[in-house]
C-alpha positions as CSV (number, residue, x, y, z in Angstrom):
1,M,-21.3,32.3,-3.3
2,T,-21.3,29.0,-5.2
3,D,-21.5,25.9,-3.0
4,T,-18.8,23.4,-4.2
5,R,-19.6,20.7,-1.6
6,P,-20.9,17.4,-3.0
7,P,-24.7,16.7,-2.4
8,A,-25.7,14.8,0.7
9,I,-25.0,11.1,0.6
10,T,-28.1,8.9,0.4
11,P,-28.3,5.7,2.5
12,D,-28.1,3.4,-0.6
13,A,-24.9,5.1,-2.0
14,Y,-21.9,3.0,-2.9
15,V,-18.2,3.5,-2.4
16,L,-15.3,2.1,-4.4
17,G,-11.8,1.2,-3.2
18,V,-8.9,0.6,-5.7
19,D,-5.5,-0.8,-5.1
20,S,-2.9,-0.5,-7.9
21,G,0.3,-2.3,-7.4
22,G,2.9,-4.4,-9.1
23,S,0.6,-7.5,-9.3
24,G,-2.3,-5.6,-11.0
25,L,-5.3,-3.5,-10.2
26,R,-7.9,-4.6,-7.6
27,V,-11.3,-3.0,-7.1
28,A,-13.7,-3.4,-4.1
29,L,-17.3,-2.2,-4.1
30,G,-19.1,-1.4,-0.8
31,R,-21.9,0.5,0.8
32,A,-21.3,3.9,2.2
33,D,-23.0,2.9,5.4
34,T,-21.9,-0.7,5.9
35,D,-18.5,-2.2,6.7
36,G,-16.8,-4.7,4.3
37,P,-16.9,-5.2,0.6
38,L,-20.0,-6.3,-1.4
39,A,-17.8,-7.5,-4.3
40,T,-14.2,-7.4,-5.5
41,A,-12.6,-7.8,-8.9
42,V,-9.0,-8.2,-10.0
43,C,-7.4,-6.9,-13.2
44,A,-4.1,-8.9,-13.6
45,E,-2.3,-6.3,-15.7
46,P,-0.3,-3.8,-13.7
47,V,-0.9,-0.1,-14.5
48,R,1.9,1.2,-16.7
49,T,4.4,3.7,-15.5
50,G,6.4,5.8,-17.9
51,T,8.5,8.9,-18.1
52,G,5.3,10.9,-17.3
53,G,4.6,8.9,-14.2
54,I,1.7,6.5,-13.6
55,D,-0.4,6.2,-16.8
56,A,-3.8,7.6,-15.8
57,A,-5.4,6.5,-19.1
58,H,-4.3,2.9,-18.6
59,L,-5.7,2.9,-15.1
60,L,-9.0,4.3,-16.3
61,E,-9.1,1.8,-19.2
62,Q,-9.0,-1.1,-16.7
63,L,-11.0,0.5,-13.8
64,L,-14.0,2.0,-15.6
65,P,-15.5,-1.2,-17.2
66,V,-14.9,-3.2,-14.0
67,A,-16.4,-0.5,-11.7
68,A,-19.4,-0.1,-14.0
69,E,-20.1,-3.8,-14.0
70,L,-19.8,-4.1,-10.2
71,L,-22.2,-1.2,-9.8
72,K,-24.6,-2.6,-12.4
73,R,-24.7,-6.0,-10.7
74,A,-25.1,-4.5,-7.3
75,A,-28.0,-2.4,-8.4
76,T,-29.8,-5.2,-10.2
77,E,-29.1,-7.8,-7.5
78,G,-29.8,-5.6,-4.5
79,G,-26.2,-5.1,-3.4
80,R,-26.0,-8.6,-1.8
81,P,-22.5,-9.5,-0.5
82,G,-20.7,-11.9,-2.7
83,T,-22.0,-10.6,-6.0
84,G,-19.5,-9.4,-8.5
85,L,-16.9,-10.4,-11.1
86,A,-14.7,-13.3,-11.6
87,E,-11.2,-13.0,-10.2
88,D,-9.7,-12.0,-13.5
89,G,-11.9,-8.9,-13.3
90,R,-13.3,-9.2,-16.9
91,P,-16.9,-8.0,-17.1
92,G,-19.5,-10.3,-18.5
93,N,-21.6,-9.8,-21.6
94,G,-23.6,-6.6,-21.9
95,T,-21.3,-4.5,-19.8
96,T,-21.4,-0.8,-20.4
97,S,-19.3,2.0,-19.0
98,A,-22.2,4.3,-19.0
99,R,-22.7,6.6,-16.0
100,L,-25.0,4.7,-13.8
101,T,-26.1,7.6,-11.7
102,G,-28.0,9.1,-14.6
103,N,-31.1,7.0,-13.8
104,G,-30.6,6.9,-10.0
105,S,-29.8,3.2,-10.0
106,A,-26.4,3.7,-8.3
107,Q,-24.8,6.6,-6.6
108,V,-21.0,6.6,-6.2
109,A,-20.5,8.6,-3.0
110,A,-16.8,8.3,-2.8
111,L,-13.8,6.5,-4.4
112,A,-10.3,6.0,-3.1
113,V,-7.3,4.9,-5.2
114,G,-4.2,3.7,-3.5
115,A,-1.2,3.3,-5.9
116,A,2.4,2.3,-5.6
117,G,4.4,5.3,-6.5
118,M,1.6,7.8,-6.0
119,A,3.6,10.2,-4.0
120,T,6.4,10.7,-6.6
121,L,4.8,9.4,-9.8
122,G,1.1,10.3,-9.4
123,G,0.9,13.7,-11.0
124,R,-1.1,12.5,-13.9
125,L,-3.5,10.7,-11.7
126,R,-4.1,13.7,-9.6
127,A,-4.6,15.8,-12.7
128,E,-6.8,13.5,-14.8
129,L,-8.8,11.2,-12.5
130,P,-11.1,13.6,-10.8
131,G,-12.8,14.8,-13.9
132,A,-12.8,11.4,-15.6
133,L,-14.3,9.6,-12.7
134,A,-17.0,12.3,-12.1
135,A,-18.0,12.1,-15.8
136,A,-18.0,8.3,-16.1
137,L,-19.2,7.1,-12.7
138,G,-20.6,10.2,-11.0
139,V,-18.0,10.0,-8.3
140,R,-18.7,12.8,-5.7
141,R,-15.6,12.6,-3.5
142,L,-12.2,11.3,-4.5
143,A,-9.1,10.4,-2.5
144,L,-5.8,9.6,-4.1
145,A,-3.3,7.9,-1.8
146,A,0.1,6.4,-1.7
147,D,-0.1,2.6,-1.2
148,A,1.6,3.0,2.2
149,V,-1.4,5.2,3.3
150,T,-3.9,2.6,2.2
151,A,-1.8,-0.1,3.9
152,Y,-2.0,2.1,7.1
153,A,-5.8,2.5,6.8
154,G,-6.2,-1.3,6.2
155,A,-4.0,-2.3,9.1
156,V,-4.6,0.5,11.7
157,G,-7.7,2.3,10.6
158,Q,-8.1,6.0,11.6
159,H,-6.2,5.8,14.8
160,P,-2.7,7.1,15.7
161,G,-0.1,4.5,15.2
162,A,2.3,3.1,12.7
163,V,2.4,0.5,10.0
164,V,5.3,-1.4,8.5
165,A,4.5,-2.7,5.0
166,G,7.0,-5.4,4.0
167,G,7.4,-7.3,0.8
168,T,10.0,-6.9,-1.9
169,G,10.6,-3.5,-0.4
170,M,9.9,-2.1,3.0
171,I,8.4,1.2,4.2
172,A,7.2,2.4,7.6
173,L,4.5,5.1,8.0
174,G,3.1,6.6,11.1
175,T,0.8,9.4,12.1
176,D,-0.6,11.2,15.2
177,L,-3.5,12.3,13.0
178,V,-1.8,15.7,12.5
179,E,1.0,14.7,10.2
180,W,2.6,11.7,8.5
181,R,6.0,10.4,9.3
182,R,7.8,8.1,6.8
183,A,10.9,6.0,7.2
184,D,12.7,4.0,4.5
185,G,11.0,2.8,1.3
186,W,13.9,4.3,-0.6
187,G,14.4,1.3,-2.9
188,H,16.9,-1.6,-2.8
189,L,20.0,0.5,-3.6
190,L,19.4,3.2,-1.0
191,G,17.3,1.5,1.6
192,D,14.5,-1.0,2.0
193,N,16.5,-2.4,4.9
194,G,15.0,-5.6,6.3
195,S,12.9,-6.1,3.2
196,G,12.6,-9.2,1.1
197,A,15.1,-7.9,-1.3
198,W,17.5,-7.0,1.6
199,I,17.1,-10.5,3.1
200,G,17.6,-12.2,-0.2
201,R,20.7,-10.2,-1.1
202,A,22.2,-10.9,2.4
203,G,21.5,-14.6,1.9
204,L,23.1,-14.6,-1.5
205,E,26.1,-12.8,-0.2
206,A,26.5,-15.4,2.5
207,A,26.2,-18.1,-0.1
208,M,28.9,-16.5,-2.3
209,R,31.2,-16.2,0.7
210,A,30.9,-19.9,1.3
211,H,31.6,-20.5,-2.4
212,D,34.8,-18.4,-2.1
213,G,35.8,-19.8,1.3
214,R,35.5,-16.4,3.0
215,R,34.5,-15.8,6.6
216,G,30.8,-15.4,7.1
217,G,29.8,-17.9,4.5
218,S,26.9,-20.3,4.8
219,P,27.2,-23.7,3.1
220,A,23.5,-24.3,3.6
221,L,22.6,-21.1,1.7
222,L,25.1,-22.0,-1.0
223,D,23.3,-25.3,-1.5
224,R,20.0,-23.3,-1.8
225,L,21.5,-20.9,-4.2
226,R,22.6,-23.8,-6.5
227,S,19.2,-25.3,-6.2
228,V,17.4,-22.1,-7.2
229,F,19.8,-20.4,-9.6
230,G,22.3,-23.0,-10.7
231,P,26.1,-22.7,-10.4
232,A,27.1,-19.9,-8.1
233,E,29.7,-18.4,-10.5
234,E,26.9,-17.9,-13.0
235,L,24.7,-15.9,-10.7
236,P,26.1,-12.4,-11.6
237,G,25.4,-13.0,-15.2
238,L,21.8,-14.0,-14.4
239,L,21.1,-11.2,-11.9
240,Y,22.8,-8.0,-13.2
241,P,21.1,-7.7,-16.6
242,R,17.6,-8.1,-15.0
243,S,15.4,-5.0,-14.7
244,D,13.5,-6.7,-11.9
245,R,16.6,-7.3,-9.7
246,P,14.7,-6.4,-6.4
247,A,12.1,-9.1,-7.1
248,V,14.9,-11.6,-8.0
249,L,16.7,-10.9,-4.8
250,A,13.5,-11.1,-2.8
251,S,12.7,-14.5,-4.3
252,F,15.7,-15.9,-2.3
253,A,14.3,-14.6,1.1
254,P,12.1,-17.7,1.7
255,E,15.3,-19.8,1.3
256,V,17.0,-17.8,4.0
257,A,13.9,-18.3,6.3
258,A,13.9,-22.0,5.5
259,C,17.5,-22.4,6.6
260,A,17.2,-20.1,9.7
261,G,16.2,-22.9,12.1
262,A,19.4,-24.9,11.6
263,D,21.9,-22.3,10.2
264,A,23.3,-19.6,12.4
265,I,24.2,-17.3,9.4
266,A,20.7,-17.4,8.1
267,A,19.2,-16.8,11.5
268,D,21.5,-13.8,12.0
269,I,20.3,-12.3,8.7
270,L,16.7,-12.5,9.9
271,R,17.7,-11.0,13.3
272,R,19.4,-8.1,11.6
273,A,16.4,-7.6,9.3
274,G,14.2,-7.5,12.3
275,V,16.4,-4.8,13.9
276,H,16.2,-2.7,10.7
277,I,12.4,-3.0,10.6
278,A,12.0,-2.1,14.3
279,E,14.3,1.0,13.8
280,A,12.0,2.2,10.9
281,A,8.9,1.6,13.0
282,A,10.4,3.5,16.0
283,A,11.2,6.4,13.7
284,V,7.6,6.9,12.7
285,C,5.7,5.8,15.9
286,P,3.9,8.8,17.4
287,K,5.3,9.5,20.9
288,E,2.9,12.2,22.3
289,G,0.0,10.8,24.2
290,A,0.8,7.2,23.3
291,E,1.1,6.0,26.9
292,A,-2.3,7.6,27.8
293,D,-3.9,6.0,24.8
294,G,-2.6,2.5,25.7
295,G,0.6,2.6,23.7
296,C,1.5,3.1,20.1
297,E,0.1,0.4,17.8
298,V,2.6,-0.9,15.3
299,A,1.0,-3.1,12.7
300,L,3.0,-5.4,10.4
301,T,1.5,-6.0,7.0
302,G,2.6,-7.6,3.8
303,G,3.9,-10.9,2.6
304,L,7.3,-10.5,4.2
305,F,5.9,-11.2,7.6
306,R,4.6,-14.6,6.6
307,M,8.1,-15.7,7.6
308,G,6.7,-15.7,11.1
309,E,8.6,-15.8,14.4
310,P,12.2,-16.0,13.1
311,L,11.6,-12.5,11.7
312,I,8.8,-11.1,13.9
313,G,10.6,-12.1,17.1
314,P,13.6,-9.8,16.5
315,V,11.3,-7.0,15.5
316,R,9.3,-7.4,18.7
317,E,12.5,-7.5,20.8
318,E,14.2,-4.5,19.3
319,L,11.0,-2.4,19.2
320,A,10.4,-3.1,22.9
321,R,13.8,-1.7,23.5
322,L,13.4,1.4,21.3
323,V,9.8,2.2,22.0
324,P,8.6,0.5,25.3
325,Q,5.0,1.8,24.8
326,A,4.7,0.1,21.3
327,R,2.2,-2.7,20.8
328,L,3.1,-4.9,17.9
329,T,0.1,-6.3,16.0
330,T,-0.5,-8.1,12.7
331,G,-2.6,-6.0,10.4
332,T,-6.0,-7.5,9.7
333,G,-6.7,-5.5,6.5
334,D,-4.7,-5.1,3.3
335,P,-4.3,-2.0,1.1
336,L,-7.6,-2.7,-0.7
337,T,-9.4,-2.9,2.6
338,G,-7.7,0.4,3.5
339,A,-8.8,2.1,0.2
340,L,-12.4,1.0,0.8
341,R,-12.2,2.3,4.4
342,I,-10.9,5.7,3.2
343,A,-13.7,5.9,0.6
344,R,-16.3,5.1,3.3
345,A,-14.9,7.7,5.7
346,L,-14.8,10.2,2.9
347,A,-18.4,9.6,2.0
348,A,-19.4,10.1,5.7
349,D,-17.3,13.3,5.8
350,D,-15.3,11.5,8.6
351,L,-11.8,11.1,7.1
352,R,-9.5,11.8,10.0
353,L,-6.2,10.7,8.4
354,P,-4.0,13.7,7.6
355,H,-4.5,15.1,4.1
356,H,-1.3,15.7,2.1
357,P,-0.7,17.0,-1.5
358,T,1.0,13.8,-2.7
359,M,0.4,11.1,0.0
360,L,-3.3,11.6,0.6
361,S,-5.0,14.2,-1.6
362,V,-8.8,14.7,-1.4
363,Q,-10.9,16.3,-4.0
364,N,-14.6,17.0,-4.3
365,T,-15.8,16.1,-7.8
366,R,-19.0,18.0,-8.2
367,N,-18.8,19.9,-11.5
368,G,-15.4,18.4,-12.2
369,S,-12.6,18.6,-9.7
370,A,-12.4,21.1,-6.9
371,P,-10.0,20.8,-4.0
372,S,-11.5,19.9,-0.6
373,G,-11.6,22.7,1.9
374,R,-9.6,20.8,4.5
375,A,-6.0,22.0,5.0
376,T,-3.2,19.7,3.9
377,T,-0.4,18.7,6.2
378,T,3.3,18.0,5.9
379,A,4.9,14.6,5.9
380,R,8.3,14.4,7.6
381,N,11.3,12.5,6.5
382,G,11.5,13.2,2.8
383,E,8.0,13.9,1.3
384,P,7.5,17.5,0.1
385,G,5.3,19.9,2.0
386,P,2.4,21.8,0.5
387,D,4.7,24.2,-1.3
388,D,7.2,21.6,-2.6
389,V,9.6,22.4,0.3
390,P,11.4,19.3,1.5
391,A,9.8,18.4,4.8
392,H,13.0,17.2,6.6
393,G,13.0,18.9,10.0
394,A,9.5,20.4,9.5
395,P,8.1,21.6,12.8
């Protein structure tokens, strides 16, 4: 019988973490046996998404030269922390994308990619990346994860708990290390309740109510609308044709937060947002064994929570009512940190987060791509199970 397991990991092996989002592609290089990154790089151009999903070729076009340069520098400079590329991610002169493991100078034990849209738009990544990364960089083990999963790994690690990732949108993800549970993250038309887009839209609605003289209006928010967008009656013509409406709506959320200290309407918007966020967290927080383990950790991560106590306070209050055993924390690691943690755990054969066909797929890449032997799990509340059966109400 042919052994498809990757070869044993050597002590000097490297791991790579990749975070692909709306602001671009970020790459972190680390050691398989040491915490933290040795170097990071940023490619400012977001990976394209088209009718076929996330463009695997475009991701590889950006990732491979940057990864090769990071590995080359680490090998020649002894892997000292702080070496690496400039923040724009452009490699220096003499960069090659040659496979560095050919001469033993650098071994890529594992690589983890976290990408926005991976669960629903990542089919091409799952089909094309394993073979391409094995051929170009000698990647032995590969994890392809939804960005919510890397956000979880960065904020909570490999422990049971929940994370709420808040920015323009909002999604909650939790696990008991047996299955994933998801709440919201359905976009600004169907959900993302409590997100930056939700707060911004609620603030603009209150401003327009004040403009019309209707109940529930906020003159303070109307002033901010005029300052940011111009005359209120021209806002629909500015907003509706935009393809980036969620981002435009979210851009007004800081104005709501700035008014909340002196304006009751703005403060109430943040209070309601906090309730929505707590409800999503409560829906995914593992209940079994939480009290014995010191409670369910719920980590808040993302730029939304830079609003501070006016938003976090209502989250804490409502979560304490819904899930008394919950412990609210601020995530210390971002999705790039999470991707690197997943890669390091994968290299050590110690990845305890639940595998899933679309949310966290793991493949061994010796002789191309071969599925890992570990069984996948379902994700409740909307993600498909292993046989594409909707997982609502899965046991």
